[in-house]
C-alpha atoms as a printed R data frame, in Angstrom:
    type eleno elety resid chain resno       x      y       z
1   ATOM     1    CA   MET     A     1 102.031 83.107 148.686
2   ATOM     2    CA   ARG     A     2 102.937 81.117 145.782
3   ATOM     3    CA   LEU     A     3 100.671 82.416 143.142
4   ATOM     4    CA   GLN     A     4 100.463 85.932 144.622
5   ATOM     5    CA   GLY     A     5  99.810 88.539 141.517
6   ATOM     6    CA   LYS     A     6  98.701 86.213 139.237
7   ATOM     7    CA   VAL     A     7  95.690 85.707 137.244
8   ATOM     8    CA   ALA     A     8  94.458 81.573 136.563
9   ATOM     9    CA   LEU     A     9  91.708 80.284 134.529
10  ATOM    10    CA   VAL     A    10  90.603 77.008 135.459
11  ATOM    11    CA   THR     A    11  88.103 75.202 133.611
12  ATOM    12    CA   GLY     A    12  85.446 72.242 134.768
13  ATOM    13    CA   GLY     A    13  86.181 74.446 137.962
14  ATOM    14    CA   GLY     A    14  82.603 73.649 139.167
15  ATOM    15    CA   SER     A    15  83.197 70.464 141.093
16  ATOM    16    CA   GLY     A    16  86.159 67.686 141.854
17  ATOM    17    CA   ILE     A    17  89.702 68.428 140.848
18  ATOM    18    CA   GLY     A    18  88.683 72.116 138.838
19  ATOM    19    CA   ARG     A    19  86.905 73.532 142.379
20  ATOM    20    CA   ALA     A    20  89.684 72.133 144.358
21  ATOM    21    CA   THR     A    21  92.137 73.944 142.263
22  ATOM    22    CA   ALA     A    22  90.285 76.795 141.962
23  ATOM    23    CA   GLU     A    23  90.327 77.232 145.660
24  ATOM    24    CA   LEU     A    24  93.627 76.219 146.317
25  ATOM    25    CA   PHE     A    25  94.943 78.567 143.704
26  ATOM    26    CA   ALA     A    26  92.979 81.634 145.454
27  ATOM    27    CA   LYS     A    27  94.290 80.564 148.734
28  ATOM    28    CA   GLU     A    28  98.190 80.837 147.143
29  ATOM    29    CA   GLY     A    29  97.334 84.620 145.828
30  ATOM    30    CA   ALA     A    30  95.915 84.152 142.426
31  ATOM    31    CA   LYS     A    31  92.640 85.853 141.141
32  ATOM    32    CA   VAL     A    32  90.814 83.046 139.596
33  ATOM    33    CA   ALA     A    33  88.050 82.719 136.911
34  ATOM    34    CA   VAL     A    34  86.480 79.454 137.263
35  ATOM    35    CA   ALA     A    35  84.575 78.418 133.840
36  ATOM    36    CA   ASP     A    36  82.192 75.219 133.915
37  ATOM    37    CA   ILE     A    37  79.155 74.639 131.895
38  ATOM    38    CA   ASP     A    38  77.300 74.201 134.889
39  ATOM    39    CA   PRO     A    39  76.519 77.259 136.697
40  ATOM    40    CA   GLN     A    40  75.333 76.290 139.646
41  ATOM    41    CA   GLY     A    41  78.846 74.217 140.360
42  ATOM    42    CA   GLY     A    42  80.416 77.381 138.852
43  ATOM    43    CA   GLU     A    43  79.066 80.176 141.129
44  ATOM    44    CA   GLU     A    44  79.746 77.504 144.369
45  ATOM    45    CA   THR     A    45  83.076 77.581 143.908
46  ATOM    46    CA   VAL     A    46  83.366 81.202 143.412
47  ATOM    47    CA   GLY     A    47  81.459 81.797 146.722
48  ATOM    48    CA   ALA     A    48  83.677 79.694 148.343
49  ATOM    49    CA   ILE     A    49  86.315 81.651 146.834
50  ATOM    50    CA   GLY     A    50  84.843 84.768 148.128
51  ATOM    51    CA   THR     A    51  84.077 83.759 151.952
52  ATOM    52    CA   ALA     A    52  87.791 82.194 151.872
53  ATOM    53    CA   GLY     A    53  88.552 86.208 151.202
54  ATOM    54    CA   GLY     A    54  89.752 85.490 147.694
55  ATOM    55    CA   LYS     A    55  88.865 86.809 144.488
56  ATOM    56    CA   ALA     A    56  87.054 84.815 141.602
57  ATOM    57    CA   ILE     A    57  84.500 85.171 139.102
58  ATOM    58    CA   PHE     A    58  82.495 82.469 137.006
59  ATOM    59    CA   ILE     A    59  82.325 82.166 133.540
60  ATOM    60    CA   ALA     A    60  79.586 79.657 132.029
61  ATOM    61    CA   ALA     A    61  81.544 78.245 129.139
62  ATOM    62    CA   ASP     A    62  81.445 74.819 126.550
63  ATOM    63    CA   VAL     A    63  84.956 73.843 126.096
64  ATOM    64    CA   ALA     A    64  83.889 71.957 123.206
65  ATOM    65    CA   ARG     A    65  83.202 74.958 120.949
66  ATOM    66    CA   ALA     A    66  86.225 77.286 119.979
67  ATOM    67    CA   ALA     A    67  84.776 80.043 120.246
68  ATOM    68    CA   GLU     A    68  83.307 79.571 123.869
69  ATOM    69    CA   CYS     A    69  87.039 78.550 124.723
70  ATOM    70    CA   GLU     A    70  88.101 82.546 123.028
71  ATOM    71    CA   ARG     A    71  85.065 84.124 125.082
72  ATOM    72    CA   MET     A    72  86.179 82.876 128.719
73  ATOM    73    CA   VAL     A    73  89.671 83.635 127.952
74  ATOM    74    CA   ALA     A    74  88.785 87.384 126.677
75  ATOM    75    CA   GLU     A    75  86.462 87.611 129.615
76  ATOM    76    CA   THR     A    76  89.128 86.351 132.125
77  ATOM    77    CA   VAL     A    77  91.754 89.336 130.846
78  ATOM    78    CA   ALA     A    78  88.569 91.637 130.817
79  ATOM    79    CA   ALA     A    79  87.873 91.002 134.433
80  ATOM    80    CA   PHE     A    80  91.686 90.761 135.828
81  ATOM    81    CA   GLY     A    81  93.619 92.517 133.405
82  ATOM    82    CA   ALA     A    82  96.123 89.570 132.414
83  ATOM    83    CA   LEU     A    83  96.403 85.845 132.301
84  ATOM    84    CA   ASN     A    84  99.137 83.683 133.764
85  ATOM    85    CA   VAL     A    85  97.746 80.158 134.223
86  ATOM    86    CA   LEU     A    86  95.682 78.300 132.608
87  ATOM    87    CA   PHE     A    87  94.488 74.801 133.643
88  ATOM    88    CA   ASN     A    88  92.667 72.613 130.920
89  ATOM    89    CA   ASN     A    89  90.632 70.397 133.649
90  ATOM    90    CA   ALA     A    90  87.217 70.309 132.049
91  ATOM    91    CA   GLY     A    91  86.512 66.904 130.432
92  ATOM    92    CA   VAL     A    92  84.382 63.936 130.453
93  ATOM    93    CA   GLU     A    93  84.387 60.102 130.833
94  ATOM    94    CA   LEU     A    94  82.798 57.636 129.037
95  ATOM    95    CA   PHE     A    95  82.513 53.950 130.023
96  ATOM    96    CA   ARG     A    96  81.628 51.528 126.076
97  ATOM    97    CA   THR     A    97  83.687 48.803 125.193
98  ATOM    98    CA   THR     A    98  85.259 49.388 121.157
99  ATOM    99    CA   GLU     A    99  81.885 47.491 120.036
100 ATOM   100    CA   GLU     A   100  79.547 50.031 122.058
101 ATOM   101    CA   THR     A   101  81.265 52.913 121.048
102 ATOM   102    CA   THR     A   102  78.995 54.884 118.626
103 ATOM   103    CA   GLU     A   103  79.951 58.143 116.415
104 ATOM   104    CA   GLU     A   104  78.418 60.425 118.554
105 ATOM   105    CA   ASP     A   105  80.006 59.105 121.438
106 ATOM   106    CA   TRP     A   106  83.443 59.857 119.715
107 ATOM   107    CA   ASP     A   107  82.601 63.231 118.893
108 ATOM   108    CA   ARG     A   108  81.592 64.329 122.125
109 ATOM   109    CA   LEU     A   109  84.462 62.731 124.065
110 ATOM   110    CA   VAL     A   110  87.030 64.312 121.269
111 ATOM   111    CA   ALA     A   111  85.137 67.567 121.369
112 ATOM   112    CA   ILE     A   112  85.363 68.435 125.020
113 ATOM   113    CA   ASN     A   113  88.592 66.293 126.346
114 ATOM   114    CA   GLN     A   114  90.794 66.948 123.247
115 ATOM   115    CA   LYS     A   115  89.555 70.053 121.092
116 ATOM   116    CA   GLY     A   116  88.813 71.859 124.596
117 ATOM   117    CA   VAL     A   117  92.163 71.564 125.560
118 ATOM   118    CA   PHE     A   118  93.887 72.655 122.153
119 ATOM   119    CA   PHE     A   119  91.471 75.705 121.273
120 ATOM   120    CA   GLY     A   120  91.524 76.617 125.207
121 ATOM   121    CA   THR     A   121  95.572 76.906 124.793
122 ATOM   122    CA   LYS     A   122  94.790 78.614 121.340
123 ATOM   123    CA   ALA     A   123  93.265 81.264 123.022
124 ATOM   124    CA   ALA     A   124  95.262 81.788 125.984
125 ATOM   125    CA   VAL     A   125  98.343 82.336 123.824
126 ATOM   126    CA   PRO     A   126  98.459 85.785 122.720
127 ATOM   127    CA   HIS     A   127  97.532 87.037 126.793
128 ATOM   128    CA   LEU     A   128 100.275 84.682 127.998
129 ATOM   129    CA   VAL     A   129 102.941 85.948 125.704
130 ATOM   130    CA   SER     A   130 101.614 89.588 126.616
131 ATOM   131    CA   ALA     A   131 102.003 88.661 130.450
132 ATOM   132    CA   GLY     A   132 105.614 87.461 129.205
133 ATOM   133    CA   GLY     A   133 104.926 83.720 129.764
134 ATOM   134    CA   GLY     A   134 103.188 81.558 131.877
135 ATOM   135    CA   SER     A   135 101.905 77.712 132.404
136 ATOM   136    CA   VAL     A   136  99.482 75.894 130.772
137 ATOM   137    CA   ILE     A   137  98.846 72.445 132.459
138 ATOM   138    CA   HIS     A   138  95.816 70.046 131.129
139 ATOM   139    CA   THR     A   139  94.404 67.156 132.788
140 ATOM   140    CA   ALA     A   140  95.311 63.669 131.202
141 ATOM   141    CA   SER     A   141  95.196 60.663 133.197
142 ATOM   142    CA   VAL     A   142  96.782 57.215 134.129
143 ATOM   143    CA   ASN     A   143  94.716 56.339 131.228
144 ATOM   144    CA   THR     A   144  97.518 58.115 129.008
145 ATOM   145    CA   PHE     A   145  99.808 55.186 129.854
146 ATOM   146    CA   GLN     A   146  97.380 52.112 130.671
147 ATOM   147    CA   GLY     A   147  94.295 52.115 128.635
148 ATOM   148    CA   SER     A   148  91.112 50.166 130.140
149 ATOM   149    CA   ALA     A   149  89.138 47.818 128.164
150 ATOM   150    CA   ASN     A   150  85.954 49.887 129.280
151 ATOM   151    CA   LEU     A   151  87.159 53.201 128.196
152 ATOM   152    CA   ILE     A   152  88.414 53.032 125.028
153 ATOM   153    CA   VAL     A   153  87.650 56.931 123.301
154 ATOM   154    CA   TYR     A   154  88.368 58.177 126.864
155 ATOM   155    CA   SER     A   155  91.692 56.430 127.120
156 ATOM   156    CA   GLY     A   156  92.472 57.675 123.435
157 ATOM   157    CA   THR     A   157  91.691 61.337 124.395
158 ATOM   158    CA   LYS     A   158  93.710 61.141 126.868
159 ATOM   159    CA   GLY     A   159  96.828 59.678 125.050
160 ATOM   160    CA   ALA     A   160  96.002 62.427 122.669
161 ATOM   161    CA   ILE     A   161  96.566 65.225 125.556
162 ATOM   162    CA   TYR     A   162  99.913 63.939 126.403
163 ATOM   163    CA   SER     A   163 101.290 64.078 122.859
164 ATOM   164    CA   MET     A   164  99.900 67.442 122.698
165 ATOM   165    CA   THR     A   165 101.564 68.638 126.012
166 ATOM   166    CA   ILE     A   166 104.874 67.158 124.412
167 ATOM   167    CA   ALA     A   167 104.425 69.192 121.261
168 ATOM   168    CA   MET     A   168 102.953 72.433 122.841
169 ATOM   169    CA   ALA     A   169 105.710 72.542 125.289
170 ATOM   170    CA   LYS     A   170 108.513 72.829 121.863
171 ATOM   171    CA   ASP     A   171 106.179 75.117 120.355
172 ATOM   172    CA   LEU     A   172 105.895 77.563 123.036
173 ATOM   173    CA   ALA     A   173 108.994 77.194 124.973
174 ATOM   174    CA   ARG     A   174 110.061 79.953 122.444
175 ATOM   175    CA   HIS     A   175 107.389 82.522 124.523
176 ATOM   176    CA   ASN     A   176 108.337 81.296 127.922
177 ATOM   177    CA   ILE     A   177 105.565 79.239 128.231
178 ATOM   178    CA   ARG     A   178 105.377 76.025 129.859
179 ATOM   179    CA   VAL     A   179 103.016 73.262 128.830
180 ATOM   180    CA   ASN     A   180 102.480 70.266 131.207
181 ATOM   181    CA   CYS     A   181  99.690 67.527 132.313
182 ATOM   182    CA   ILE     A   182  98.790 65.691 135.274
183 ATOM   183    CA   CYS     A   183  97.696 62.203 135.117
184 ATOM   184    CA   PRO     A   184  95.411 61.565 137.644
185 ATOM   185    CA   GLY     A   185  94.994 57.768 138.981
186 ATOM   186    CA   GLY     A   186  91.358 57.339 140.610
187 ATOM   187    CA   VAL     A   187  89.733 59.876 142.496
188 ATOM   188    CA   ASP     A   188  86.931 60.308 144.594
189 ATOM   189    CA   THR     A   189  84.982 63.090 142.417
190 ATOM   190    CA   PRO     A   190  81.421 63.499 141.392
191 ATOM   191    CA   MET     A   191  81.997 61.807 138.196
192 ATOM   192    CA   MET     A   192  83.382 59.236 140.353
193 ATOM   193    CA   ASP     A   193  80.361 58.748 142.704
194 ATOM   194    CA   ARG     A   194  78.252 58.682 138.856
195 ATOM   195    CA   PHE     A   195  80.234 55.814 138.143
196 ATOM   196    CA   LEU     A   196  79.769 53.610 140.984
197 ATOM   197    CA   ALA     A   197  76.111 54.257 141.369
198 ATOM   198    CA   ASP     A   198  76.164 52.620 138.424
199 ATOM   199    CA   GLN     A   199  77.988 49.306 139.454
200 ATOM   200    CA   ASP     A   200  75.996 46.227 140.739
201 ATOM   201    CA   ASP     A   201  77.928 46.081 143.833
202 ATOM   202    CA   PRO     A   202  79.143 49.880 144.117
203 ATOM   203    CA   ASP     A   203  81.133 49.543 147.788
204 ATOM   204    CA   GLU     A   204  83.101 46.137 146.018
205 ATOM   205    CA   THR     A   205  83.656 48.373 143.304
206 ATOM   206    CA   ARG     A   206  84.880 51.205 145.215
207 ATOM   207    CA   ARG     A   207  87.271 48.601 147.099
208 ATOM   208    CA   ALA     A   208  88.810 46.970 144.015
209 ATOM   209    CA   MET     A   209  89.682 50.349 142.720
210 ATOM   210    CA   GLU     A   210  91.155 51.609 146.193
211 ATOM   211    CA   ASN     A   211  93.508 48.517 145.776
212 ATOM   212    CA   VAL     A   212  94.899 48.891 142.476
213 ATOM   213    CA   HIS     A   213  96.499 51.943 143.967
214 ATOM   214    CA   ALA     A   214  99.660 51.282 145.850
215 ATOM   215    CA   ILE     A   215  98.648 53.862 148.467
216 ATOM   216    CA   LYS     A   216  95.360 51.812 148.982
217 ATOM   217    CA   ARG     A   217  92.749 54.729 148.789
218 ATOM   218    CA   LEU     A   218  91.185 56.926 146.313
219 ATOM   219    CA   GLY     A   219  92.760 60.017 145.668
220 ATOM   220    CA   ARG     A   220  91.125 63.501 146.983
221 ATOM   221    CA   PRO     A   221  90.504 66.479 144.604
222 ATOM   222    CA   LEU     A   222  93.360 68.148 146.840
223 ATOM   223    CA   ASP     A   223  96.250 65.709 146.130
224 ATOM   224    CA   ILE     A   224  95.439 66.730 142.310
225 ATOM   225    CA   ALA     A   225  95.129 70.544 143.153
226 ATOM   226    CA   TYR     A   226  98.426 70.546 144.841
227 ATOM   227    CA   GLY     A   227 100.248 69.102 142.027
228 ATOM   228    CA   ALA     A   228  98.711 71.724 139.390
229 ATOM   229    CA   LEU     A   229  99.868 74.475 141.596
230 ATOM   230    CA   TYR     A   230 103.280 73.527 141.617
231 ATOM   231    CA   LEU     A   231 103.120 73.481 137.890
232 ATOM   232    CA   ALA     A   232 101.457 76.604 138.028
233 ATOM   233    CA   SER     A   233 103.791 78.379 140.292
234 ATOM   234    CA   ASP     A   234 107.555 79.765 139.901
235 ATOM   235    CA   GLU     A   235 108.632 76.487 141.753
236 ATOM   236    CA   SER     A   236 108.633 75.039 138.523
237 ATOM   237    CA   THR     A   237 109.936 77.496 135.634
238 ATOM   238    CA   TRP     A   238 112.257 74.883 134.159
239 ATOM   239    CA   VAL     A   239 109.512 72.194 133.754
240 ATOM   240    CA   THR     A   240 107.797 71.968 130.418
241 ATOM   241    CA   GLY     A   241 106.705 68.932 128.432
242 ATOM   242    CA   VAL     A   242 106.087 66.809 131.177
243 ATOM   243    CA   ALA     A   243 103.507 64.028 132.355
244 ATOM   244    CA   LEU     A   244 103.125 63.923 136.069
245 ATOM   245    CA   PRO     A   245 101.745 61.256 137.685
246 ATOM   246    CA   VAL     A   246  99.713 61.978 140.832
247 ATOM   247    CA   ASP     A   247  98.368 58.402 141.029
248 ATOM   248    CA   GLY     A   248  98.799 56.955 144.643
249 ATOM   249    CA   GLY     A   249 100.941 54.373 143.116
250 ATOM   250    CA   TYR     A   250  98.306 53.107 140.222
251 ATOM   251    CA   LEU     A   251 101.147 52.997 137.619
252 ATOM   252    CA   THR     A   252 103.502 50.635 139.727
253 ATOM   253    CA   ASN     A   253 100.465 48.168 139.228
254 ATOM   254    CA   PRO     A   254 101.354 45.522 136.346
255 ATOM   255    CA   GLY     A   255  97.351 44.696 136.204
256 ATOM   256    CA   SER     A   256  96.071 48.458 137.011
257 ATOM   257    CA   GLY     A   257  95.012 48.793 133.210
258 ATOM   258    CA   GLU     A   258  92.279 46.376 133.515
259 ATOM   259    CA   ALA     A   259  90.593 48.849 136.047
260 ATOM   260    CA   HIS     A   260  88.865 52.103 135.989
261 ATOM   261    CA   GLU     A   261  91.009 55.305 136.514
């Protein structure tokens, strides 16, 4: 098993990409702390891992608050004795044009998507150092590279995550800590379901989104989880500062920046 003996903390682990990754990490031998603001979703993930024979705990946490990031890391180490992998996956979207975006919108997205990544990593570093090094993974987006017209602040936070990935990789390499990010395309998650439900023609919107990917479908959460598994495992010990697109060829399409990721 590729993560045997490792301890992993996954934020946003109550659904979607986070849930799929937490379950895959556990299947590959890791003890997993599932952090989420949603207790029901988080406990469901932990229950599924336990049913499959894995070990996991749920930690209720709001990553928009630095103190909550510190606590979730501390609770992970208290439960499992170490920390080897941090997957900063929690995030939110916001569909607003430049004119529509408010200060409250800005503050919320920056706090969750950007601040949460930074303070989650900061809290984890001492424990990763104690473990002799480890892997930090951030969830960015194809919007890191091709911002969408109705995802202004979201695109900005994902671009910031890429810049932080590079800067952290340079900073933390001295501790044998690798830092990388994954850039998903459109993925079939509850977040996607909510977006589609708000459209005038959800079926047509879904087809259009599928068609901007070279592989004509939306991604599955497990597609992204396998990318995270590679970056978490010892197979990527010489990989740091990388933005890994797992996007079904979205970024190969010159017009894809006009569509939702």
